[in-house]
C-alpha positions in Angstrom: 4.9 -16.3 39.5 4.4 -13.8 36.9 1.1 -12.0 36.3 0.0 -12.0 33.3 -0.1 -8.1 31.1 -3.5 -6.5 32.1 -5.6 -4.0 29.5 -8.1 -1.8 29.6 -10.5 -1.2 26.9 -13.0 1.1 26.3 -15.6 0.8 23.5 -14.9 -2.7 23.8 -17.9 -4.2 22.4 -17.4 -2.4 18.7 -15.3 -3.5 16.0 -12.0 -2.6 17.1 -12.8 -3.1 20.8 -13.8 -6.5 19.9 -11.3 -6.8 17.8 -8.4 -6.1 20.0 -9.8 -8.4 23.4 -9.5 -11.8 21.7 -5.6 -10.0 20.3 -4.3 -9.7 23.6 -6.1 -13.0 25.2 -4.6 -15.2 22.1 -1.1 -12.8 23.3 -2.7 -14.2 27.3 -3.3 -11.0 28.7 -6.2 -10.4 31.8 -8.2 -8.0 29.5 -11.3 -5.4 30.9 -13.6 -3.5 29.2 -15.4 -0.2 29.9 -19.2 -0.9 28.8 -22.0 1.0 28.9 -25.2 0.1 30.8 -28.3 0.0 28.2 -31.6 -1.9 28.8 -31.0 -4.7 25.8 -27.6 -7.4 25.1 -25.0 -4.7 23.5 -22.3 -7.2 23.8 -23.0 -9.9 20.3 -18.7 -9.4 19.2 -17.2 -10.3 22.4 -20.7 -13.4 22.7 -17.3 -15.5 21.5 -14.8 -14.6 24.0 -16.9 -14.0 27.0 -17.0 -16.6 30.0 -18.6 -15.5 33.4 -16.3 -14.3 35.5 -16.7 -16.8 37.9 -15.4 -19.7 35.9 -11.6 -20.7 36.5 -10.3 -18.9 33.3 -11.8 -16.7 32.4 -9.4 -13.2 31.3 -12.4 -11.4 30.2 -14.1 -8.8 32.7 -16.7 -6.4 32.1 -17.2 -3.1 34.1 -20.2 -0.7 32.9 -19.2 2.7 32.8 -19.6 5.8 30.3 -17.3 8.3 29.2 -18.9 11.1 29.8 -18.3 10.7 33.9 -14.7 11.0 34.8 -15.1 9.4 38.5 -16.0 6.4 37.1 -13.1 5.7 34.7 -11.1 6.4 37.7 -12.5 4.1 40.1 -11.7 2.0 37.2 -8.3 2.4 36.1 -7.1 2.9 40.2 -9.5 -1.0 40.8 -8.0 -3.1 37.6 -4.1 -1.5 37.9 -4.3 -1.4 34.0 -0.8 -2.1 32.6 -2.3 -1.0 28.8 -5.0 1.3 28.3 -7.3 1.1 24.7 -8.6 3.9 24.2 -11.4 3.6 21.5 -14.9 4.5 22.9 -16.4 7.6 21.4 -19.5 9.0 18.9 -17.5 7.8 15.8 -19.9 8.6 13.2 -19.5 11.0 11.7 -22.4 11.6 9.8 -24.2 12.0 13.4 -21.5 14.1 14.5 -23.3 16.7 13.2 -26.8 15.8 14.6 -25.5 15.7 17.9 -22.0 18.2 17.5 -22.4 18.9 22.0 -22.7 15.0 22.9 -20.4 14.3 20.4 -17.1 16.6 22.3 -18.2 16.0 24.8 -17.5 12.2 24.4 -15.3 11.7 21.3 -13.4 14.8 22.9 -13.3 15.2 27.5 -14.0 12.1 27.2 -10.4 11.3 26.6 -9.1 14.2 28.6 -10.4 12.2 31.4 -9.0 8.8 31.0 -5.5 10.9 31.0 -5.8 12.8 34.1 -7.5 9.2 35.4 -3.8 7.8 34.6 -1.8 10.9 35.5 -3.5 10.2 38.6 -3.0 7.1 39.6 0.6 6.8 39.7 1.0 4.2 37.6 3.6 3.6 34.5 0.3 3.3 32.4 0.9 3.3 28.4 -1.7 4.9 26.9 -3.1 4.2 23.0 -5.4 6.8 22.2 -7.8 6.1 18.7 -7.5 9.2 16.2 -8.7 9.3 12.9 -8.1 9.8 9.1 -10.4 12.0 9.0 -9.1 15.2 11.4 -6.9 15.2 7.9 -10.5 16.5 6.1 -9.4 19.1 3.5 -5.5 18.3 3.7 -4.1 17.8 0.0 -3.3 14.1 -0.2 -1.6 12.0 0.3 -1.1 12.2 4.7 1.1 11.5 6.7 2.2 12.0 9.8 3.6 15.7 9.6 0.4 16.9 7.8 -1.3 19.5 8.7 -5.1 19.0 10.4 -8.1 20.4 8.3 -10.8 18.2 10.6 -14.3 18.6 8.5 -17.1 17.8 10.7 -17.6 17.7 14.6 -16.4 14.2 15.1 -13.3 15.3 13.4 -12.7 18.1 15.6 -13.4 16.5 18.5 -10.8 13.3 17.5 -7.9 17.0 16.9 -8.5 17.9 20.3 -8.2 14.7 21.4 -5.0 14.2 19.8 -3.1 16.9 20.9 -3.8 16.5 24.5 -2.7 12.9 24.5 0.5 14.9 22.9 0.5 17.9 25.6 0.5 14.9 28.5 2.8 12.6 26.7 5.2 16.2 26.7 4.4 17.7 30.1 3.2 14.9 32.4 5.9 12.0 31.1 2.9 9.3 29.9 3.8 6.6 27.0 0.8 7.8 25.0 0.3 7.1 21.6 -2.2 8.4 19.0 -3.1 5.6 16.0 -3.6 8.0 13.0 -6.2 5.2 11.4 -7.8 5.3 8.3 -11.0 3.7 7.7 -11.3 -0.4 8.5 -13.5 -2.6 7.8 -14.5 -6.3 8.5 -17.8 -8.2 8.9 -18.0 -6.6 12.2 -18.1 -2.8 11.1 -20.9 -1.7 12.0 -24.3 -1.3 10.5 -24.2 2.1 9.5 -21.1 2.6 8.8 -21.4 2.9 4.2 -19.2 -0.2 3.4 -21.3 -2.3 6.0 -24.7 -0.4 5.2 -23.3 -1.8 0.7 -22.3 -4.8 1.8 -25.6 -6.2 3.9 -28.0 -3.7 1.2 -26.8 -6.6 -1.5 -27.4 -9.8 0.6 -31.3 -8.0 1.3 -31.0 -7.6 -2.1 -29.9 -11.2 -3.3 -32.6 -12.2 -0.6 -35.6 -10.3 -1.7 -35.7 -8.1 1.2 -35.4 -5.3 0.0 -35.7 -3.6 -4.2 -33.0 -0.6 -3.2 -29.9 0.6 -1.6 -30.4 4.1 -0.5 -26.6 6.4 -0.8 -25.6 9.7 -0.2 -21.6 10.8 -2.3 -20.7 8.1 -4.1 -18.1 9.9 -5.1 -16.2 11.0 -1.6 -12.2 8.6 -1.1 -11.1 6.9 1.1 -8.2 4.8 1.8 -9.6 1.2 3.2 -8.1 -1.5 5.3 -8.9 -4.8 7.0 -9.9 -4.4 10.8 -7.6 -7.1 12.8 -4.6 -5.7 11.0 -5.3 -2.3 12.2 -5.4 -3.6 15.8 -2.5 -5.5 15.6 -1.0 -1.9 15.0 -2.9 -0.4 18.2 -1.0 -2.8 19.7 2.8 -2.7 18.9 2.0 0.7 19.3 2.6 0.0 23.0 5.2 -2.7 22.8 7.7 -0.1 21.7 10.8 1.8 23.3 9.3 5.1 22.9 5.8 6.5 22.5 5.0 8.1 19.7 2.5 8.8 16.9 1.4 6.5 13.6 -1.1 6.6 11.0 -1.9 3.3 9.7 -3.2 2.7 6.2 -2.9 0.6 3.1 -1.7 3.9 1.0 -4.3 3.5 -1.5 -7.6 4.8 -2.3 -10.8 4.1 -3.6 -14.2 5.9 -3.3 -17.5 4.7 -2.7 -18.3 4.3 -6.3 -15.1 2.0 -6.6 -16.1 -0.1 -3.1 -20.6 -0.2 -5.3 -19.1 -1.6 -8.5 -16.8 -4.1 -6.9 -19.1 -5.8 -4.7 -21.7 -5.5 -7.3 -20.3 -7.6 -9.4 -18.6 -9.9 -7.1 -21.8 -11.3 -6.9 -23.3 -10.6 -10.6 -25.8 -7.9 -9.3 -26.4 -5.0 -11.8 -25.4 -1.5 -9.6 -27.4 1.1 -11.1 -30.4 -0.2 -11.1 -30.3 -1.2 -7.0 -28.7 1.9 -6.3 -30.6 5.4 -5.1 -29.1 8.9 -3.6 -30.9 10.0 -0.4 -29.1 13.2 -0.4 -29.9 13.7 3.6 -27.1 10.9 3.9 -24.9 13.3 2.3 -22.9 15.7 5.0 -22.5 19.7 4.7 -19.0 19.2 5.3 -17.3 16.6 3.4 -13.7 15.6 3.7 -12.9 14.2 -0.1 -9.7 11.8 -0.4 -7.8 10.7 2.5 -5.0 7.9 1.4 -1.8 7.7 3.9 1.2 6.7 4.2 2.1 3.8 6.2 6.0 4.3 5.9 6.8 5.3 9.3 4.5 2.4 10.8 6.8 -0.5 7.8 9.9 0.8 9.7 9.5 1.8 13.5 7.0 -1.2 13.6 7.0 -3.5 11.3 3.3 -3.8 10.8 2.2 -3.6 7.1 -1.3 -4.2 5.9 -2.1 -7.6 4.0 -5.4 -7.4 3.1 -6.0 -5.5 -0.1 -9.6 -3.1 -1.2 -11.1 -6.1 -3.6 -10.1 -8.4 -1.2 -11.8 -6.5 1.9 -14.9 -6.4 -0.2 -15.6 -10.6 -1.2 -14.9 -10.7 2.5 -17.7 -8.5 3.5 -20.0 -9.7 1.5 -19.3 -13.5 2.0 -20.0 -12.9 6.0 -23.1 -10.9 5.0 -24.4 -13.1 2.5 -24.2 -15.7 5.2 -25.8 -14.2 8.1 -28.9 -13.9 5.9 -28.8 -17.7 5.3 -27.0 -17.3 1.8 -24.6 -19.2 -0.1 -21.3 -17.2 -0.6 -19.4 -17.0 -2.8 -16.4 -18.1 -0.9 -13.5 -15.7 -2.3 -13.5 -13.8 1.5 -12.9 -17.0 3.3 -10.1 -18.1 0.9 -8.5 -14.9 1.5 -7.9 -15.1 4.9 -7.1 -19.2 5.1 -3.6 -17.6 2.4 -2.8 -14.6 4.3 -3.7 -15.6 8.0 -3.1 -19.3 8.6 -2.9 -17.9 12.6 -6.2 -16.4 12.4 -6.1 -15.0 16.5 -9.9 -14.1 16.1 -12.3 -16.4 16.4 -16.0 -16.1 14.2 -17.2 -13.5 11.6 
């Protein structure tokens, strides 16, 4: 009897972790997830796929742990014996990293070393995916690709650069299969509510529901390369199916400003942006990565991965979902885009 592949995902309950878990379950994996213990439930994004482990056919298993606790990480890897580890867990909010830089370094940076050491000491041929970030490029001249030098502009980005180079060092020093996925911004209806794209789409829903009048934001001129999260987690999986480990930029190759995101979103629902958006200086970062735009050519050539959802389509998908969550009618163009581009929809709900 052939046993299914096993995967361990850190950050399972986040946007990427939940989509990745669904993809791996769809592919027949046994999935284990590292989650932090909390006094309130924080598993909303995986409620649709979680089955009590006592039930026949359960393929998703949760393990309490923390990226600051190397002993617990080692125990989980030893006990689960995964074939693949997807390290997505982090303190991932860039603006917040300025407020808690030490914690960000401990979890987002050194947490990766704890994962690497646990895998190395296990003695097993475990393949590792490390969630690197476009924020590492920071002030580097765009467009950015795998050959671009890093110029981090936040504590979060600095921690991710540290993680990137630790992965490279372990790959070269210990012959580990460890890959860095340098993902540019990727969004979805499951994006955290404090990230700017979701803040915008939720804010519009609140305005239409008459629960708010204004949306408060920071720098509207920052430019980012925005893609659709379900597509990006597929790229993660493809990296670990390759013959050899490598590092890949995952992006759309287009850049748009926060202002453009606002204009597109407000136009989609027929609202006047100028009467509802206000600037609050507290949302500005001390240092900013002004323009991020990735070149995904290497991933297209080597992994056969190519983004399908474009910028305006992403905005519509997110707006539709947040309008429905607010109990409002949605234009529905986002639903049509998903149906057209993804005839086999392996994720279950948004």
